[in-house]
Structures are given as structure tokens and as C-alpha cells.
C-alpha positions in Angstrom: -1.3 3.3 -1.3 0.0 0.3 -2.8 0.3 -3.2 -1.2 3.8 -4.7 -2.4 4.7 -8.2 -1.4 8.4 -9.8 -1.3 8.3 -13.7 -1.4 11.9 -15.7 -0.6 12.7 -18.8 0.9 12.6 -17.5 4.6 11.6 -14.1 4.1 14.6 -13.2 5.8 17.2 -11.8 3.1 14.4 -9.9 1.6 13.7 -8.2 4.7 17.0 -6.1 4.0 15.9 -5.1 0.8 11.9 -4.1 2.3 13.7 -1.8 4.4 15.9 -0.3 1.7 12.4 -0.1 -0.5 10.5 1.9 2.3 13.2 4.6 2.5 13.1 4.9 -1.2 9.1 5.4 -0.9 9.5 7.9 2.2 12.1 10.0 -0.1 9.6 9.7 -3.1 6.8 10.3 -1.4 5.4 7.2 -2.4 2.5 5.6 -0.3 3.5 1.8 0.0 3.1 -1.1 2.4 6.0 -3.3 1.6 6.6 -6.6 3.4 8.4 -10.1 2.9 7.5 -13.2 3.7 8.5 -16.9 2.8 6.8 -18.9 0.1 5.4 -21.2 2.7 3.4 -18.2 3.7 2.4 -17.0 0.4 -1.2 -18.4 0.7 -2.1 -16.3 4.0 -0.5 -13.1 2.3 -1.3 -12.9 -1.6 -4.7 -11.6 -1.1 -3.6 -8.1 0.5 -1.3 -7.5 -2.0 -1.6 -5.4 -5.2 2.1 -6.8 -6.5 4.1 -9.7 -5.7 7.4 -9.6 -6.2 9.7 -13.0 -6.1 13.4 -13.0 -4.8 15.6 -14.5 -7.7 16.5 -17.6 -5.7 12.6 -18.5 -5.6 12.1 -17.3 -9.3 11.0 -21.1 -10.4 7.9 -20.3 -8.3 6.6 -17.5 -10.4 4.1 -19.9 -12.6 2.9 -21.5 -9.3 2.3 -18.2 -7.3 0.4 -16.8 -10.6 -1.7 -20.0 -10.1 -2.4 -19.5 -6.3 -3.4 -16.0 -7.4 -5.5 -17.4 -10.1 -3.5 -14.7 -12.2 -5.6 -11.7 -10.4 -2.2 -10.0 -9.6 1.0 -8.8 -10.7 3.7 -11.5 -10.3 7.5 -10.9 -11.1 11.0 -12.0 -10.4 13.2 -9.1 -9.0 16.1 -8.6 -10.8 19.0 -10.7 -9.5 21.3 -7.7 -9.9 19.1 -5.4 -8.1 18.4 -7.7 -5.3 22.3 -8.1 -4.9 23.0 -4.9 -4.5 19.8 -4.6 -2.5 18.8 -1.7 -4.6 15.7 -0.5 -3.0 14.9 2.3 -5.6 15.0 0.0 -8.4 13.0 -2.8 -7.4 10.4 0.0 -5.8 10.0 1.3 -9.2 9.6 -2.0 -10.5 6.9 -2.7 -8.3 5.2 1.0 -9.0 5.5 0.2 -12.6 3.3 -3.1 -12.7 
């Protein structure tokens, strides 16, 4: 089981991507817990995550997120095109590769 946390401004737009990622995980028989939170909720959620993905709109928070996690978790910014197209499979594949 891989725990994948997505972070964006409000956690709302990313929730669409979460649903697409869950479908892609099911289709690929990948066990994953995938959820989205706002950047304000990062502190309450990061310890449960194996991987943290930031929405492109909050990519500027990468260094801060790495500091919050004390560099103990992979933190990456979701590709702008994959995010815009709500490409759940591509984002899931990225998360699984980290």
C-alpha cells in the first residue's frame, strides 16, 4: 500500500485528480491510499504519506514542504499538463516511481 498525498490551495480542484488516480490504481491493481488536502492541512497529513505531490499552483511550496517533512518523504510538483488534463494514470505512475 502506497500512501499518496496531494496538496493544493484548497484541496478542491485536486480532488478531481484524486478520483482519476483511484480509478487508475484500481485498473492497475495497485493498492494505494490517495487523498488531497489544502496547503494549510499539510502539517496534519504529511506523516501518513509515503509520497507528497504538489499541485502546480503551489509548486512554490516545494522547499517549504521538504523542510516540514525534514526531507524524509519524496516531494514533487505535479506536471502542469498532467494536472490540467486530470491525467490520473500519469500522476499515479509518477507517484509510484518516487
